[in-house]
ROLUMVO-932601 format. One line per 8 residues: number of its first residue (from 1); their letters; for each residue x, y, z of N, C-alpha, C. Coordinates in steps of 0.001 Angstrom, whole numbers, always signed. Example, Ala and Ser with C-alpha at 12.3 -4.5 7.8 and 13.67 -1.06 7.14 Angstrom:
1> AS> +13190 -5690 +7800 +12300 -4500 +7800 +13200 -3300 +7800  +12850 -2250 +7080 +13670 -1060 +7140 +12900 +30 +7870
This chain:
1> MPDICKYE> +74580 +86512 +31376 +73843 +86013 +30238 +72396 +85746 +30660  +71414 +86303 +29956 +70016 +86113 +30347 +69564 +84668 +30107  +68657 +84203 +30934 +68107 +82855 +30800 +67120 +82844 +29643  +67377 +82028 +28618 +66503 +81993 +27443 +65144 +81395 +27752  +65002 +80783 +28918 +63730 +80166 +29301 +62983 +81021 +30327  +63314 +82298 +30415 +62635 +83224 +31339 +62237 +84506 +30613  +61682 +84353 +29427 +61292 +85494 +28594 +60065 +86190 +29187  +60104 +87499 +29213 +58957 +88301 +29630 +58742 +89365 +28573
9> GNSVLLVE> +57742 +89150 +27742 +57493 +90097 +26671 +56074 +89986 +26154  +55847 +90506 +24974 +54506 +90636 +24418 +53930 +89340 +23841  +54770 +88387 +23484 +54342 +87087 +22957 +55137 +86013 +23675  +54466 +85256 +24532 +55184 +84303 +25377 +54494 +82944 +25377  +55311 +81897 +25424 +54835 +80529 +25538 +55251 +80025 +26914  +54276 +79649 +27729 +54549 +79132 +29063 +54736 +77620 +28987  +55820 +77126 +29573 +56097 +75695 +29607 +56412 +75280 +31038  +56342 +73962 +31294 +56585 +73475 +32654 +58061 +73552 +33040
17> GKTDCHSI> +58924 +72847 +32315 +60313 +72746 +32735 +61311 +73121 +31667  +62593 +73079 +32050 +63674 +73420 +31124 +63698 +72472 +29929  +63389 +71197 +30138 +63362 +70241 +29030 +62319 +70668 +28005  +61147 +71107 +28487 +60097 +71591 +27582 +60585 +72812 +26813  +61231 +73725 +27498 +61751 +74936 +26870 +62725 +74580 +25756  +63679 +73730 +26068 +64700 +73389 +25080 +64129 +72544 +23944  +63109 +71751 +24226 +62443 +70984 +23161 +61748 +71916 +22182  +61057 +72923 +22698 +60381 +73904 +21829 +61411 +74663 +21003
25> LALCKFFN> +62496 +75081 +21636 +63551 +75785 +20908 +64128 +74911 +19794  +64339 +73620 +20083 +64881 +72703 +19075 +63896 +72508 +17928  +62606 +72402 +18238 +61591 +72271 +17188 +61556 +73510 +16297  +61632 +74672 +16922 +61639 +75920 +16147 +62853 +75976 +15222  +64011 +75569 +15744 +65223 +75575 +14927 +65104 +74562 +13784  +64620 +73354 +14080 +64502 +72305 +13076 +63584 +72721 +11933  +62460 +73381 +12286 +61491 +73786 +11274 +61712 +75210 +10769  +62833 +75824 +11161 +63186 +77181 +10735 +62079 +78191 +11000
33> LPQTFGIY> +61483 +78102 +12178 +60436 +79060 +12547 +61069 +80367 +12994  +60511 +81491 +12582 +61068 +82777 +13005 +60876 +82987 +14508  +61780 +83725 +15098 +61732 +84004 +16539 +60703 +85113 +16803  +59429 +84722 +16903 +58365 +85710 +17107 +57792 +85660 +18517  +58317 +84765 +19353 +57839 +84642 +20724 +58992 +84183 +21605  +58806 +84374 +22885 +59774 +83887 +23852 +59140 +82789 +24679  +59962 +82107 +25446 +59499 +80989 +26253 +59778 +81288 +27717  +58782 +80994 +28557 +58953 +81183 +29997 +58732 +79848 +30688
41> QCGNDIRI> +59780 +79332 +31301 +59735 +78068 +32026 +59243 +78341 +33444  +58115 +77735 +33796 +57455 +78024 +35072 +57835 +77083 +36209  +58245 +75871 +35910 +58640 +74936 +36964 +57738 +73724 +37075  +56435 +73939 +36992 +55486 +72825 +37008 +54118 +73309 +36544  +53164 +72382 +36477 +51853 +72725 +35934 +51091 +73732 +36792  +51203 +73634 +38093 +50514 +74589 +38970 +51073 +75989 +38768  +52385 +76095 +38638 +53005 +77408 +38425 +52650 +77990 +37060  +52435 +77116 +36047 +51978 +77622 +34745 +50627 +78299 +34910
49> LKRLNALI> +49718 +77645 +35602 +48371 +78204 +35777 +48416 +79503 +36569  +49275 +79576 +37587 +49430 +80814 +38362 +50019 +81929 +37500  +51032 +81584 +36718 +51669 +82585 +35842 +50690 +83075 +34777  +49934 +82150 +34188 +48930 +82514 +33189 +47930 +83496 +33783  +47433 +83190 +34963 +46485 +84074 +35631 +47103 +85446 +35907  +48335 +85458 +36390 +49010 +86732 +36683 +49202 +87555 +35414  +49541 +86896 +34315 +49766 +87620 +33060 +48488 +88245 +32520  +47381 +87513 +32568 +46166 +88026 +31937 +45440 +89068 +32769
57> IQPDPPEF> +45741 +89151 +34072 +45062 +90166 +34884 +45906 +91420 +35096  +47146 +91411 +34653 +47985 +92601 +34843 +47492 +93741 +33946  +47788 +94981 +34304 +47296 +96134 +33544 +47692 +96142 +32063  +48884 +95657 +31744 +49360 +95642 +30360 +49768 +94211 +29999  +48775 +93312 +29779 +49099 +91901 +29544 +49758 +91693 +28188  +50462 +90572 +28033 +51030 +90246 +26721 +49919 +90124 +25689  +50249 +90412 +24443 +49276 +90301 +23368 +48953 +88835 +23075  +49971 +87963 +23160 +49800 +86537 +22890 +50411 +85725 +24015
65> VGVVIDVD> +49642 +84752 +24514 +50136 +83821 +25532 +49747 +82412 +25099  +50727 +81532 +25044 +50478 +80130 +24744 +50896 +79288 +25930  +50369 +78073 +25997 +50665 +77182 +27114 +50968 +75786 +26577  +52067 +75197 +27063 +52376 +73792 +26804 +52380 +73126 +28174  +51410 +72244 +28373 +51247 +71623 +29684 +50922 +70142 +29496  +51489 +69304 +30352 +51249 +67862 +30299 +49921 +67523 +30979  +49320 +66449 +30524 +48135 +65933 +31210 +48584 +65130 +32419  +49795 +64567 +32368 +50369 +63701 +33405 +49493 +62471 +33599
73> TGNIQNRW> +48579 +62520 +34543 +47669 +61400 +34782 +46251 +61932 +34815  +45310 +61066 +34580 +43919 +61479 +34681 +43316 +61836 +33341  +42291 +62609 +33412 +41455 +62936 +32267 +41871 +64269 +31647  +41970 +64291 +30331 +42345 +65528 +29633 +41296 +66623 +29854  +40045 +66242 +30009 +38980 +67225 +30245 +39216 +67984 +31552  +39706 +67279 +32577 +40003 +67951 +33847 +41108 +68987 +33673  +42102 +68664 +32839 +43197 +69616 +32593 +42668 +70860 +31890  +41782 +70668 +30898 +41195 +71812 +30200 +40405 +72694 +31170
81> LQI> +39698 +72078 +32083 +38927 +72851 +33061 +39847 +73685 +33953  +41001 +73134 +34298 +41963 +73894 +35107 +42434 +75138 +34352  +42684 +74964 +33067 +43191 +76084 +32271 +42087 +77081 +32037
């Protein structure tokens, strides 16, 4: 059975952990959103940034990439600069 939190396709949402993945899936189900994207669970915030970079520089990048990332501690502006 394929991992629903390891989607690799043309429209992907990158999230930190499995809890984030399942929360997004639950929100989509609750609001009856159509399945137009997949979710890729990266493990942590650093891995999200690495995965994002890898996706956008590949020869055939996804058409749409979204990111759900926590600020954790510190300034939100610093997080935006990282992204």
